[in-house]
KOLVO-548479 format. One record per residue (C-alpha): x, y, z. Coordinates in Angstrom, 3 decimals. Example, Ala and Ser with C-alpha at 12.3 -4.5 7.8 and 13.67 -1.06 7.14 Angstrom:
BEGIN
12.300, -4.500, 7.800 .
13.670, -1.060, 7.140 .
% end
This chain:
BEGIN
-0.729, -1.034, -71.623 .
2.002, 1.108, -70.077 .
4.814, -1.087, -68.727 .
5.311, 1.379, -65.854 .
1.867, 0.366, -64.551 .
3.248, -2.687, -62.765 .
5.521, -0.498, -60.609 .
2.551, 1.266, -59.006 .
0.915, -0.466, -56.039 .
-2.464, -1.634, -57.395 .
-5.773, -0.996, -55.680 .
-6.942, -4.611, -56.022 .
-5.086, -7.890, -56.537 .
-7.251, -10.365, -58.452 .
-6.181, -13.983, -57.859 .
-7.254, -16.547, -60.470 .
-6.269, -20.209, -59.948 .
-6.625, -22.328, -63.068 .
-6.148, -25.996, -63.890 .
-6.863, -27.295, -67.406 .
-9.044, -24.290, -68.195 .
-8.473, -23.932, -71.946 .
-12.234, -23.935, -72.669 .
-13.141, -21.030, -70.390 .
-10.103, -19.120, -69.103 .
-10.136, -16.528, -71.908 .
-13.697, -15.407, -71.095 .
-12.770, -15.183, -67.421 .
-9.635, -13.091, -67.989 .
-11.388, -10.817, -70.498 .
-14.021, -9.981, -67.908 .
-11.240, -8.950, -65.499 .
-9.017, -6.994, -67.913 .
-12.075, -5.054, -69.127 .
-12.939, -3.766, -65.646 .
-13.790, -0.073, -65.411 .
-11.363, 0.042, -62.466 .
-8.041, -0.147, -64.302 .
-5.639, 0.003, -61.361 .
-5.580, -3.724, -60.605 .
-3.088, -6.561, -60.824 .
-4.162, -9.960, -62.110 .
-2.329, -12.954, -60.659 .
-3.071, -16.082, -62.683 .
-1.837, -19.201, -60.928 .
-1.384, -22.028, -63.408 .
-1.822, -25.096, -61.198 .
0.089, -27.571, -63.348 .
-2.313, -27.513, -66.306 .
-1.761, -30.239, -68.881 .
-3.854, -28.731, -71.679 .
-3.374, -25.485, -73.638 .
-4.106, -23.203, -70.664 .
-0.559, -21.878, -70.253 .
-0.245, -20.913, -73.923 .
-3.565, -19.057, -73.774 .
-2.748, -17.043, -70.662 .
0.773, -16.262, -71.876 .
-0.668, -14.923, -75.120 .
-3.153, -12.696, -73.256 .
-0.467, -11.491, -70.827 .
1.676, -10.142, -73.701 .
-0.847, -7.369, -74.286 .
-1.557, -6.497, -70.636 .
1.285, -5.775, -68.200 .
-1.119, -6.041, -65.232 .
-1.180, -9.822, -65.680 .
1.387, -11.897, -63.810 .
1.539, -15.664, -64.350 .
2.631, -17.917, -61.501 .
3.336, -21.526, -62.434 .
3.226, -24.297, -59.833 .
2.980, -28.065, -59.900 .
-0.562, -29.316, -59.449 .
-1.339, -28.696, -55.768 .
-5.007, -27.679, -55.737 .
-6.969, -24.454, -55.523 .
-6.075, -23.711, -51.891 .
-2.322, -23.820, -52.525 .
-2.805, -21.746, -55.683 .
-4.762, -19.052, -53.839 .
-2.226, -18.982, -51.003 .
0.512, -18.581, -53.591 .
-1.382, -15.645, -55.069 .
-1.910, -14.015, -51.665 .
1.811, -14.230, -50.876 .
2.688, -12.489, -54.173 .
-0.111, -9.897, -54.088 .
0.621, -6.176, -53.721 .
-2.853, -4.656, -53.777 .
-4.642, -2.754, -51.027 .
-7.446, -5.289, -51.425 .
-7.421, -8.963, -52.410 .
-10.094, -10.831, -54.316 .
-10.554, -14.150, -56.110 .
-12.177, -15.325, -59.335 .
-12.755, -18.965, -60.282 .
-11.411, -19.633, -63.757 .
-14.717, -20.881, -65.182 .
-16.679, -17.826, -63.997 .
-16.820, -14.205, -65.178 .
-17.650, -10.834, -63.668 .
-19.514, -7.616, -64.462 .
-17.202, -4.941, -65.887 .
-18.106, -2.522, -63.066 .
-17.666, -5.017, -60.228 .
-14.359, -3.876, -58.780 .
-14.984, -0.160, -59.280 .
-18.231, -0.402, -57.313 .
-16.738, -2.601, -54.595 .
-13.604, -0.483, -54.199 .
-15.634, 2.722, -53.879 .
-17.782, 1.206, -51.120 .
-14.726, -0.159, -49.321 .
-13.118, 3.281, -49.263 .
-16.275, 5.280, -48.575 .
-17.292, 3.162, -45.583 .
-13.833, 2.024, -44.436 .
-14.871, -1.607, -44.857 .
-12.574, -4.567, -44.300 .
-14.717, -6.723, -46.590 .
-17.154, -5.778, -49.350 .
-19.636, -8.372, -50.590 .
-21.718, -8.272, -53.764 .
-24.590, -10.434, -54.898 .
-24.159, -13.362, -57.289 .
-25.872, -14.665, -60.401 .
-26.084, -18.457, -60.560 .
-25.715, -19.259, -64.264 .
-27.107, -22.523, -65.630 .
-27.400, -23.138, -69.375 .
-27.183, -19.402, -69.997 .
-29.982, -18.551, -67.576 .
-29.225, -16.326, -64.582 .
-30.802, -16.392, -61.135 .
-29.824, -14.071, -58.291 .
-28.264, -16.216, -55.612 .
-28.241, -14.322, -52.314 .
-30.688, -12.152, -50.392 .
-28.332, -9.312, -49.506 .
-29.452, -6.067, -47.906 .
-27.524, -3.051, -49.195 .
-25.503, -1.323, -46.513 .
-22.978, -1.507, -43.685 .
-22.687, -4.249, -41.089 .
-20.723, -2.788, -38.191 .
-19.427, -5.870, -36.387 .
-18.081, -3.714, -33.563 .
-21.651, -2.928, -32.528 .
-22.560, -6.623, -32.344 .
-21.298, -9.441, -30.191 .
-19.618, -12.154, -32.251 .
-22.469, -14.455, -31.260 .
-25.044, -11.959, -32.610 .
-23.081, -11.661, -35.850 .
-22.906, -15.429, -36.295 .
-26.617, -15.819, -35.525 .
-28.088, -12.926, -37.475 .
-25.688, -11.973, -40.280 .
-23.071, -14.590, -41.126 .
-25.105, -16.987, -43.262 .
-26.739, -14.208, -45.252 .
-23.380, -13.271, -46.717 .
-22.518, -16.404, -48.698 .
-19.742, -18.866, -47.942 .
-17.744, -18.336, -51.170 .
-14.775, -15.956, -51.401 .
-15.061, -14.910, -55.036 .
-17.855, -12.342, -54.626 .
-15.955, -10.446, -51.934 .
-12.958, -8.147, -51.708 .
-10.844, -8.320, -48.554 .
-8.539, -5.641, -47.172 .
-5.067, -7.055, -47.709 .
-3.922, -6.130, -44.202 .
-6.839, -8.075, -42.718 .
-5.699, -11.256, -44.468 .
-1.942, -10.891, -44.124 .
-1.710, -9.525, -40.579 .
-4.017, -12.272, -39.277 .
-2.214, -14.904, -41.385 .
-5.490, -16.187, -42.840 .
-4.878, -18.941, -45.381 .
-6.820, -21.540, -47.311 .
-6.723, -25.106, -45.999 .
-6.393, -27.828, -48.613 .
-9.669, -29.314, -49.855 .
-8.348, -32.799, -49.091 .
-8.429, -31.890, -45.383 .
-11.719, -29.990, -44.998 .
-15.189, -29.953, -46.526 .
-14.995, -26.349, -47.742 .
-11.869, -24.236, -47.923 .
-13.898, -21.112, -48.786 .
-16.122, -21.408, -45.721 .
-13.197, -21.501, -43.305 .
-11.376, -18.605, -44.978 .
-14.542, -16.471, -44.877 .
-15.264, -17.465, -41.303 .
-11.893, -16.331, -39.974 .
-11.809, -13.166, -42.099 .
-15.299, -12.038, -41.087 .
-14.701, -12.627, -37.393 .
-11.475, -10.600, -37.591 .
-13.137, -7.782, -39.567 .
-14.636, -4.635, -38.052 .
-16.915, -3.449, -40.828 .
-18.528, -5.134, -43.834 .
-20.430, -3.571, -46.709 .
-23.046, -5.416, -48.782 .
-23.906, -4.504, -52.374 .
-27.337, -5.792, -53.346 .
-26.513, -5.805, -57.073 .
-25.377, -9.135, -58.581 .
-21.944, -8.492, -60.104 .
-20.396, -11.988, -60.128 .
-21.568, -14.695, -62.556 .
-21.092, -18.156, -61.070 .
-21.410, -20.908, -63.667 .
-22.992, -24.039, -62.238 .
-21.012, -26.997, -63.525 .
-21.973, -30.581, -62.752 .
-18.355, -31.613, -63.337 .
-16.918, -29.122, -60.864 .
-14.608, -29.991, -57.971 .
-17.487, -30.335, -55.520 .
-19.108, -32.951, -57.775 .
-15.939, -34.899, -58.502 .
-14.651, -38.179, -57.128 .
-12.059, -36.345, -55.039 .
-14.871, -34.499, -53.270 .
-16.182, -37.787, -51.881 .
-12.903, -39.069, -50.471 .
-12.773, -39.067, -46.660 .
-15.753, -36.699, -46.608 .
-16.841, -37.735, -43.118 .
-13.438, -36.912, -41.622 .
-13.184, -33.688, -43.623 .
-16.565, -32.494, -42.363 .
-15.575, -33.388, -38.809 .
-12.330, -31.495, -39.271 .
-14.252, -28.448, -40.500 .
-16.369, -28.416, -37.332 .
-13.326, -28.842, -35.095 .
-11.434, -26.009, -36.808 .
-14.395, -23.634, -36.478 .
-14.922, -24.619, -32.845 .
-11.227, -24.233, -32.005 .
-11.201, -20.769, -33.579 .
-14.047, -19.617, -31.325 .
-12.343, -21.067, -28.280 .
-8.961, -19.538, -29.128 .
-10.520, -16.111, -29.656 .
-12.820, -16.393, -26.600 .
-15.987, -16.068, -28.693 .
-19.294, -17.417, -27.401 .
-20.880, -19.539, -30.107 .
-22.317, -22.755, -28.701 .
-25.511, -22.671, -30.762 .
-23.552, -21.785, -33.887 .
-21.198, -24.754, -33.481 .
-24.150, -27.061, -32.782 .
-25.680, -25.862, -36.030 .
-22.406, -26.337, -37.929 .
-22.129, -29.834, -36.442 .
-25.556, -30.680, -37.845 .
-24.976, -28.939, -41.189 .
-21.678, -30.725, -41.842 .
-23.349, -34.008, -40.837 .
-25.917, -33.508, -43.600 .
-23.154, -32.363, -45.951 .
-21.107, -35.499, -45.228 .
-24.029, -37.877, -45.738 .
-24.954, -36.228, -49.037 .
-21.774, -37.752, -50.495 .
-22.633, -41.275, -49.332 .
-24.568, -43.615, -51.623 .
-27.891, -43.993, -49.775 .
-28.389, -47.425, -51.343 .
-25.307, -48.756, -49.551 .
-26.952, -49.089, -46.149 .
-23.921, -50.501, -44.328 .
-21.735, -47.656, -45.591 .
-24.373, -45.144, -44.524 .
-24.618, -46.638, -41.030 .
-20.840, -46.712, -40.630 .
-20.643, -43.085, -41.773 .
-23.182, -42.031, -39.148 .
-21.297, -43.945, -36.454 .
-18.027, -42.315, -37.466 .
-19.449, -38.796, -37.479 .
-21.227, -39.323, -34.139 .
-17.797, -39.477, -32.464 .
-17.549, -35.705, -32.747 .
-17.981, -34.237, -29.251 .
-20.872, -31.908, -30.118 .
-22.902, -34.464, -32.087 .
-25.467, -35.643, -29.514 .
-26.153, -32.151, -28.237 .
-26.575, -30.771, -31.763 .
-28.975, -33.506, -32.862 .
-31.032, -33.059, -29.717 .
-31.334, -29.322, -30.288 .
-32.389, -29.838, -33.891 .
-34.942, -32.509, -33.022 .
-36.481, -31.025, -29.884 .
-36.486, -27.277, -30.339 .
-36.467, -24.357, -32.727 .
-33.367, -22.913, -31.063 .
-31.314, -23.174, -34.259 .
-33.987, -22.115, -36.754 .
-32.417, -18.717, -37.361 .
-29.317, -20.353, -38.814 .
-31.350, -22.341, -41.333 .
-33.302, -19.275, -42.380 .
-30.071, -17.501, -43.235 .
-28.221, -20.394, -44.850 .
-28.403, -20.391, -48.629 .
-29.701, -23.747, -49.808 .
% end
């Protein structure tokens, strides 16, 4: 690889956080370096790995000048991604989880659509991969979503949940992220750092483009972060914090979204309880009491129980 390549501003910055990924990081990086779109930079953030990860990525980087390794003490995926964003130089920014891999044409196809339709965000479909078997994850409709022609409330009601809450099957215009100072919040503070990043980015975007083809392979892993012990810690408060952050964002930006926030209140309630051992009745009751302190709780539960006013959100929400 020509060493002069790194001096040219890349089209896409690919940010890959990794912690103790010696078993899978090589497959992940290979799928990125073999992209048909060559003009990319690959920022691998080594999040304090204690295994052989650093040696593996350093060895791969020797033969590809597009790879830049950023070492940090173990701080979590959100800090690693934020680190990558701050060092990125590309016109677009994207993310890959270290245990996943991507189709070799993914970034070429996404970049072309971004440029052709002047899109702030391009979204592709996803394959859920379990034991080698693939299943298409999302029900995306190919084409443009022009947010400028919708009210924010219409977008949240009719489009938002169709688009997936993860960040790794999307490319984001760098200016959209950096000018609006959109960052990931640490997983110890919220229920889903991806959801909040997506939420802010989409509501600041003007145009989105959806690619129906599944180009990202997401490996389902029962030992992943969302299944771990750390995922269960303070989950009630983290879900409440997620709702409050989303609600505050609407208020700050003068966006009407009462039904949406009521839905999110209910959804995060179910999310929170899913991490509580249902056999520990006292713990379950205390968790419900704690979550019910959120200001929108009673109204949200009433809407869910007594009407179909929020059905459209459930129809769109994957899972």
